[in-house]
N, C-alpha and C positions, 0 to 999 in steps of 0.2 A: 820416762819422760811424759809429762802431762801436757794435754792440749787445752789451751785456754779458749773458752767459748764466750761469745758476746752476743747480746741481744740486738746489736746494731745490724741493720740490713744495708748492704751496699746497693745503691740505686745507680742505674746507668745515667750517663750524662745526658742533659737535655739536648734534643736535636737542634741544629742550626735552623732558625725559622726560614732562612732563605732556601734551604734544601726542600722545603715543601711548596715552593712556588710552582713547580711543574705539576703538582697535584691540584692546588687550589685554582690555578689559572692555566691558560694556554691549552695545550693538546690534551692534558689529563684533567681538565677543569671539573671541579666538584659541582659546578652549576649545571652540568649535563648529567642526567640520570644514568645509573650504572648500565642499564640495558642499551644506552645509546653511545657509550664511550668508545667502543671499538670503531664504529662508523664515524664518530665525530673526530677521532684521532686522525684517521685517513683524510677526512675533509680538511682539518686544520693544517696538516702537512701540505696538502695540495695548495691551499691558500698561501702559505708561506713561500712555496716554490713559485707560485704564479706572480706574486708581487716582488719576488727577489729579496726577501728580508735577509739582511746580512749581520745584524747585531741584535742585542737583547731588546732594545726599545722598539726596533722595527718588527721583531718577532711578536712583541706584545701587541702592537697596533694591528699586525696581521691577524693575531688570535682574536682580537676584539671584532675585527671585520668578519672573521670566520664564525664567531659565536652569533653575531647579528644575522648572518645569512642562514645559519642553522635554525635559529629561532623563527625566522621568516618562513622557512620550509616547514617547521613544526606547525605554524599557524595554518598553512595550506593543508597539512595532513589532518589537523584537528577539524578543519572545515569539511574535508572529505568524510571523516569519521562521523561528524554530526549529521551530515546528509544521509549517510548509510543508516545511522540509527533512526533518523526520522522516517526513512523509507521502510525500515523494519516495523517501527511502531505503527505506521499507517496501515500496513497489511495486517498486523496483529489486531488492530481495532476493527477492521472489516470482518475478521474471523470471530470476533467476540460477540456475545449476545447484547444487542442494543435495544433499549425500550424507546419506541417512537410514539409520538402523540399527534393526533389530528392529521394523519396522512390522507391525501385525497384518494378516492377510488380511481383505479386505472381507467375505468370507463368514462369518468367525468373529467379527467384531466388529459390534455394531449401529451403524448410521450416525450415531446421535446421540451415540456415544461417541468419534468420531474428531475429532481436532483439525484445524485448517486444513491444517497441513503433512501430516498423515496422510491427510486427505481427498484432497488433491492427488496424493499418492503412490499412493493406491488407484485414483484415476481414471487416472493414468498407466499403471499396470499393466494395467488392464482395457481401455484404449483403444489402448495401444501408442505413445502420444505422450509427449513429455517434459513435465515440469511447466511449464517456461517456455512451451512452445507452447500448453498448455492455458490458462495465464493470459492469453495474448494473444488466444486465440480459444476461448472456452468452448462455442461452438456445436458444436464437434467432438464434445463429449460426447453431445449429443442425437442427432447423426448416427449415432454408434456404437450408442446405445440403440435407435434405429430399426432398425439392422441386426440387433441381437439379437432384436428383435420378429419380423422376417422369418425369422430362423433358427428361432425357436420355432414359427412357423407351418409351416415346412418339415418339422420333426420331427413335428408333429401330423398333417400330411398323409400322411407316411410311415406313421405308426401306423394311420391309417385306410385305408391301401392306395391312396390317390389320388395316385399319382406324377405324373399328367398335370397336376395343379394347380400343380406346382412350376415356377418360372421358371428360366431358365438361371443367373442369379446365385445363386438359392437352392441349386441343385444343386451349384454350385462351392463354396458355403460348407459344405454338409454332406458333401461328398466327402472332404475331408482327414481329419476325425475318423472317418469310416466306414472308410476305408482303414487308418488307424492301429489302430483297435480290432479290425478283422477279423484283423490279424496279431498284435496284442499279447494280446488276450483269447481268441481262438478259433483261433490258430495257422494262419491261412490261408496258403497258399503264394503268394508274390508272383508267381511265374511263371504259376500258374493264374489268379490275379486279372487279370493282364495279358492272358491269352488270352481270358478272359471278356469283358473290355471291348473287346478288338480284334475279337472275333467269330471267332477262329480262331488262327492262328499269331502269336506275339509274339516279338520279338527280346530278346536279353539286356539291351540298353539299356532296353527297356520294362519288363522285370522289375525292373531295378535302380531305375528311377524310381518304380515302385510301392512297392518296399521302402523307399525314402527318403521316401515320401509326397509326392513331387515330381511329382504327376500331377493335371492339371485334369480332373475328371470331367465328361463331357458328359451331357446329358439322356438320350440313348439308351444310355449305359453304366451308368446307375443301376439299372435293373431286374435285370440279371444279378448285380450286387453284392448287392442285397437278397435275391435268391433264394439266393445263396451264404451270406449271413449266417443266414438261416432254417435252411438245411441244417446249418450248423456249430453254431449256438447253440440251435436249437429255437425254435419260435414264441413260447413264453412268455418265455424269456430275452431274445429279440430285442425283444419288445414292451416289456419292462421297461427294456431299454437305451435304446430310443427315448424312453420317458417321462422317464428321467433326463436325457437330452440336452435335451429340451423344457423341463423345469423349470429346468435350469441356465441356458439361454439367457434364459428369461423372468425368472428371478431376477436375472441380471446387468443386464438392462434396467431393472428396478425399482430396483436399487441404484444404478446410474448416475444415474438421475433423482433419487433421494432425496439422494444426496451433492451433486449439482449444485444442488438446491433450497436446501440449507443453506449453500452457499458465501457468498452475500452477507452473511448474519448473522455467519458466522465471520470474514469479512474485516473487517467493521465492528468486531467485538470485538477482534481482534488489532491493528487500526489504533489503537484507543483505548489499548490497552496499550503499543503501540510509541511513541505520541506523548505519553504521560504523563511529565512531567518527573520526574527522580529527586528524592529528598528533599533531598539536599545542595544541588542547584541551586535548588530552590524556596526553601530557607531563605536562601541567599545573595541571591537576587533580592528576597525579602521584606525583608531587612535594608537593602538598597540603596534600595528604595522608601520604607521608613520614614525613612531618613536624608534623602532628598530632600524628603519631606513635612515633616519638622522644619524644614529650611532654608526651605521655602516659607512655612509659616505663621508662623515667627519673623519673616521679612521683612515679612509682611503686618501682624503685630502692631506691629512697630516703625514701620511707615508710618502706621498708624492712630494710634499714640501721638503721633507728630509732628504729624499733622493736628489731633488734639484739642488739642495745645498751641498751635497756631496759631489755633484757633477755640474758645476756652474757653466761649463762649456757645452752642455747638451744642445745639439743643433736644433732639434725639432721635438720639443716635449710632447707635441700632439701625437707623435708616432707611438708614444708609450701607451700600452693598453691600460696601465694603472692611471695615467693622466686622463685618458678618455673616460674611464669609469668614475674618476673623482669629480669630473665636471658635468656628470649627467644631471645631478639634482641641483635645484636652485639653492642660493645661500640662505634664504628665509623659508622656514617650514611652518605651515599653519598648525595650530594646536589641535584643531578638529578638522575632520574631512569636509571638503566643500561639497 
């Protein structure tokens, strides 16, 4: 017995389009993304139960109201996500390298006149750190301010002639500006300064290091430098120079702390400005929300009208939660937000 073969392929019958209504609309609506469908299905069932939908048309109207509510919630979630993204971008910009132009010196501008960016730039100049590093660790500012305090105390001790009070760290801090101004203001000879600090003969390399201010002053080297400064400048000019150095260090410490204290308020203010939606985006979102609300309350009114028609002897329609919800919104909706 032979089997007859044919090239014809048997195709399954086309599905009834009405069978797809549950997928395209309602609880399993394709209008809802796949990752939302499980939550949306529970939401839509709860809406159907809340309005008491009893037939296909009432279920469809309930589903329409459910979809409008879901999309309104999505707008709120979108707004929250946008604000979160703006918040993240704001802090990312602070941590990035920013080129600034024409910033005022912190000494010539009051600290309450500096913007956030100018404040960070001023702190970076005074501390020697980058703006990004300061944003990551603002405690650096206080550490530098404490160093300025110790420097001011060192200059004060030198004015009082109490060099023994200075620590090794303080001598190192005051040594560089002292060597620099001895040569710049009072024309001190680098070779002579090197000999004074070495206690005798000094090499050419030592003299060059002093000329380049590349010399770490030790505690025992400070007294001969002070004596040379008094000889070249005179006691009165020397005392005035020490006072200027003391006031400068003390003022920088105060300014560092003043700018640091204002940073939290400045950051909050700029964050609010950075995360405030622009006017066009606000208007678009408001129109979208108004459209969804029109869809929602129109569906609720139609549902209530159908229920009233099914129960003409309803004693008090106002007692119905559906009736109350359907009458919340006015009949006329503006096309744009007021």
